[in-house]
C-alpha positions in Angstrom: 182.0 68.6 63.5 178.4 68.4 64.8 176.1 70.9 63.1 173.5 72.4 65.4 170.8 75.0 64.9 170.9 77.9 67.4 167.7 76.6 68.9 169.5 73.3 69.5 172.4 75.1 71.1 170.0 76.8 73.4 168.2 73.6 74.3 171.4 71.7 75.0 172.7 74.5 77.2 169.5 74.8 79.1 169.2 71.0 79.7 172.8 70.9 81.0 172.2 73.8 83.3 169.0 72.4 84.6 170.5 69.0 85.1 173.1 70.6 87.4 170.6 72.5 89.5 170.8 76.1 88.3 167.7 78.2 89.0 165.6 79.0 85.9 166.7 82.6 85.8 170.3 81.5 85.4 169.4 78.6 83.0 167.8 81.1 80.6 170.3 83.9 81.0 173.5 81.8 80.7 172.2 79.8 77.8 171.2 83.0 76.0 174.6 84.5 76.4 176.2 81.3 74.9 173.7 81.2 72.0 174.6 84.9 71.2 178.3 84.0 71.2 177.8 81.0 69.0 175.5 83.0 66.7 178.3 85.6 66.3 181.0 83.0 66.0 182.7 84.0 69.2 183.6 80.4 70.0 185.7 81.3 73.0 182.6 82.5 74.8 180.1 80.0 73.4 178.8 76.7 74.5 182.3 75.5 75.2 182.0 77.7 78.4 179.5 75.2 79.8 182.4 73.0 80.8 183.8 75.8 83.0 180.4 76.7 84.4 179.8 73.1 85.7 183.3 72.8 86.9 182.9 76.1 88.8 179.7 74.8 90.3 181.2 71.5 91.4 184.2 73.3 93.0 181.7 75.3 95.1 182.7 78.6 93.6 179.3 79.7 92.2 175.8 79.8 93.8 173.4 78.3 91.3 170.3 79.9 92.7 171.7 83.2 94.1 169.1 86.0 94.4 170.8 89.4 93.6 170.2 92.3 95.9 169.7 95.6 94.0 170.5 98.8 96.0 169.6 102.4 95.0 172.9 103.6 96.3 173.1 107.3 95.1 171.4 109.5 92.5 173.6 108.1 89.8 174.8 104.9 91.3 173.2 101.4 91.3 174.8 98.6 93.3 173.9 94.9 92.8 175.2 92.3 95.2 175.3 89.1 93.0 175.7 86.9 96.1 178.0 84.6 94.3 175.9 84.0 91.2 177.0 84.3 87.5 176.9 87.9 86.3 174.2 87.7 83.7 171.3 87.6 86.2 172.7 90.5 88.4 173.0 92.6 85.3 169.4 92.0 84.3 168.3 92.7 87.9 170.1 96.1 88.0 169.2 97.1 84.5 165.8 98.9 85.0 167.1 101.1 87.8 170.3 101.9 85.8 168.2 103.0 82.8 166.0 105.2 85.0 169.0 106.9 86.6 170.7 107.5 83.3 167.6 109.2 81.9 167.2 111.3 85.0 170.9 112.3 85.6 172.4 111.9 82.1 175.0 109.5 83.4 174.8 106.5 85.7 177.0 103.8 87.1 176.2 100.1 87.8 178.5 98.3 90.2 178.0 94.5 90.3 179.8 92.9 93.3 180.5 89.3 94.3 179.7 87.8 90.8 181.2 85.0 88.9 182.1 86.1 85.4 182.8 84.3 82.1 180.7 86.0 79.5 181.6 88.5 76.8 180.6 92.2 77.6 179.5 93.0 74.1 176.0 91.5 74.7 175.5 93.9 77.6 176.6 96.7 75.2 173.9 95.7 72.7 171.3 95.8 75.5 172.3 99.3 76.5 172.7 100.8 73.0 169.3 99.4 72.1 168.0 101.7 74.9 169.7 104.6 73.2 172.6 104.9 75.7 176.3 105.2 75.2 177.9 102.6 77.5 181.3 101.4 78.9 182.1 98.3 80.9 185.1 96.5 82.3 185.8 93.6 84.7 189.0 92.0 86.1 189.4 88.2 86.0 192.1 85.9 87.4 195.8 86.9 87.5 196.8 85.2 84.3 198.6 88.1 82.5 202.1 89.5 83.1 202.6 93.2 83.0 204.8 94.6 80.2 208.4 93.9 81.0 207.5 91.3 83.7 207.3 87.6 83.7 204.7 86.7 86.4 200.9 87.1 86.2 199.4 90.2 87.9 196.5 91.2 85.7 193.4 89.4 84.5 192.5 89.4 80.8 190.6 92.5 81.9 188.2 93.2 79.0 186.9 96.7 78.1 183.7 97.2 76.1 182.2 100.3 74.6 178.8 100.8 72.8 177.5 103.7 70.7 173.9 103.6 69.4 173.2 104.2 65.7 169.7 105.1 64.4 168.5 102.4 62.1 171.8 100.6 62.1 173.5 98.0 64.3 175.5 99.7 67.1 179.1 100.5 67.1 180.6 98.2 69.7 184.0 97.0 70.6 184.8 94.4 73.3 188.4 93.3 73.7 190.7 91.8 76.3 193.7 93.9 77.4 195.6 90.7 77.0 196.8 89.8 73.6 193.9 87.4 73.3 191.0 86.0 75.4 192.2 83.1 77.6 189.4 81.0 76.0 191.2 81.3 72.6 194.3 79.7 74.1 192.2 77.0 75.8 190.6 76.2 72.5 194.0 76.0 70.8 195.1 73.6 73.6 192.0 71.4 73.1 192.7 71.2 69.4 196.5 70.6 70.0 197.2 73.7 67.8 200.1 76.1 68.4 199.4 79.7 69.5 200.9 82.7 67.7 204.0 84.3 69.2 203.2 87.2 71.5 200.2 85.5 73.1 202.1 84.0 76.1 205.2 83.0 77.9 206.1 79.8 79.7 206.7 79.4 83.5 210.3 80.5 83.0 209.3 83.7 81.2 210.4 82.5 77.8 208.2 83.1 74.6 206.2 80.1 73.7 203.8 78.9 71.0 202.7 76.0 73.1 199.2 76.7 74.4 199.5 74.5 77.5 202.8 76.2 78.5 201.3 79.6 78.1 198.3 78.6 80.3 200.7 77.4 82.9 203.1 80.4 82.5 201.6 83.8 81.7 199.6 85.5 79.0 200.8 88.9 77.6 199.1 92.2 77.2 198.4 93.6 73.7 200.4 96.6 72.7 203.1 96.2 75.3 203.0 98.9 78.0 199.8 100.5 76.6 197.8 97.3 77.1 199.5 96.9 80.5 198.4 100.3 81.6 194.8 99.7 80.5 194.8 96.4 82.3 195.9 98.2 85.5 193.1 100.7 84.9 190.5 97.9 84.8 191.9 96.4 88.0 191.4 99.7 89.8 188.0 100.7 88.3 186.2 97.4 88.7 188.3 96.3 91.8 189.1 98.7 94.7 186.8 101.5 93.3 183.7 99.4 93.8 185.0 97.5 96.8 185.7 94.2 95.0 188.6 91.9 94.1 191.6 92.5 92.0 192.6 89.6 89.7 195.3 88.5 92.1 192.8 88.4 94.9 190.4 86.5 92.7 193.0 83.9 91.9 193.8 83.5 95.6 190.0 83.0 96.3 190.0 80.4 93.6 192.4 78.3 95.7 193.6 76.3 92.8 190.2 75.0 91.6 190.5 76.7 88.2 187.0 78.0 88.4 185.6 81.1 86.6 186.8 84.4 88.0 185.0 85.9 91.1 184.8 89.7 91.6 183.1 92.8 90.2 182.0 94.5 87.1 181.7 98.3 86.4 179.2 99.6 83.9 178.9 103.4 83.1 176.1 104.6 80.8 175.4 108.0 79.3 172.1 109.3 77.9 172.8 111.6 74.9 169.3 113.0 75.0 169.7 114.1 78.6 173.0 115.9 77.7 172.0 117.3 74.3 168.2 117.7 74.5 166.5 118.2 71.2 169.8 118.4 69.4 170.7 114.8 70.3 169.7 113.2 67.0 171.6 115.9 65.1 174.8 115.3 66.9 174.6 111.5 66.9 174.1 111.7 63.1 177.4 113.5 62.9 179.1 110.4 64.2 177.9 108.6 61.0 180.3 110.7 58.9 183.2 109.2 60.8 181.8 105.7 60.5 181.4 106.3 56.7 184.9 107.6 56.4 186.2 104.5 58.0 184.2 102.0 55.9 184.5 104.2 52.8 188.2 103.3 52.5 187.7 99.6 53.0 188.4 99.5 56.8 186.3 97.5 59.1 184.3 98.7 62.1 184.5 96.7 65.3 181.8 94.0 65.5 181.4 94.0 61.7 182.6 90.4 61.6 180.2 89.4 64.3 177.2 91.0 62.5 178.2 89.2 59.3 178.5 85.9 61.1 175.1 86.5 62.6 173.5 86.3 59.2 175.2 83.0 58.4 174.5 81.2 61.6 170.9 82.2 61.8 170.5 80.6 58.5 172.9 77.7 58.6 173.5 76.9 62.2 176.9 76.4 63.9 179.6 73.7 64.0 180.6 72.2 67.3 183.8 70.0 67.4 182.9 66.4 67.9 185.1 66.2 71.1 183.4 69.2 72.6 180.0 67.9 71.7 180.9 64.6 73.4 182.1 66.4 76.5 178.9 68.4 76.7 176.6 65.4 76.2 178.6 63.7 79.1 177.5 66.6 81.4 173.9 65.4 80.8 174.8 62.1 82.3 176.4 63.5 85.4 174.4 63.7 88.6 173.5 67.2 89.9 
């Protein structure tokens, strides 16, 4: 393992992105999302993702200097055309107008179209809860996941994220794929030549497998059987046809076998408790703390608790990067733009 400080992770990511011609806004935003993932020990969305970012660029499936177009579409609706860029910059571009609309109307929607997406949604939830908002987000991906009872991919990993602000405390946030696991977890198992648990995937013939490569070439499975399958379909509809963007099957067709990062849309809904509850907002938000205390009081864990605990360690001790991955990343610095 190579031990890096978070500043060294940031520097490495930025140097690689600059080497390959990304505009500075993307250099900073993409690197920061990877640093956040490494900081919180979410390795599947950390600096490892640089390999996919550069591969996506070389395949011509992302625009490294895209300038997002922000459209004030309706009283509660913001639309951002990412114009083929990675999703972090379009989110930042639409954020100020989204916040304004939420505070005026009590609820607002951000539709990001034509973006390339690889990052975790929880970082967006942290940004929105820091503004005092309740938030929900989802996005399709590529068709990698079979529906419950099926054997061929239809859905993406189709994550759903939710954020709830807490006064004086870290927010309540969950962010999970509707597949049994994020695809990056299976890819990391493949890189390490480790078996995957049963229930993560099936091979090309539809048989259960613990071989990561076979699962990647076959199909992933949803969590919770038909329940996860229904939620995956919901994400397809909300962040696909509802906002005029691609489903996971359409994204995979657009990919044309390049194995690039998914292309499509993201839907974010935010709610302002103060606009709904007025002067009573703090009182009612405080009532939620009783529930959180009841969960933790019996030894159960809140979502994101492990991330927050990891954050304390990595800010102090840095992070470990497998030697093979570190070598692959350093090789990206030697490649021409």
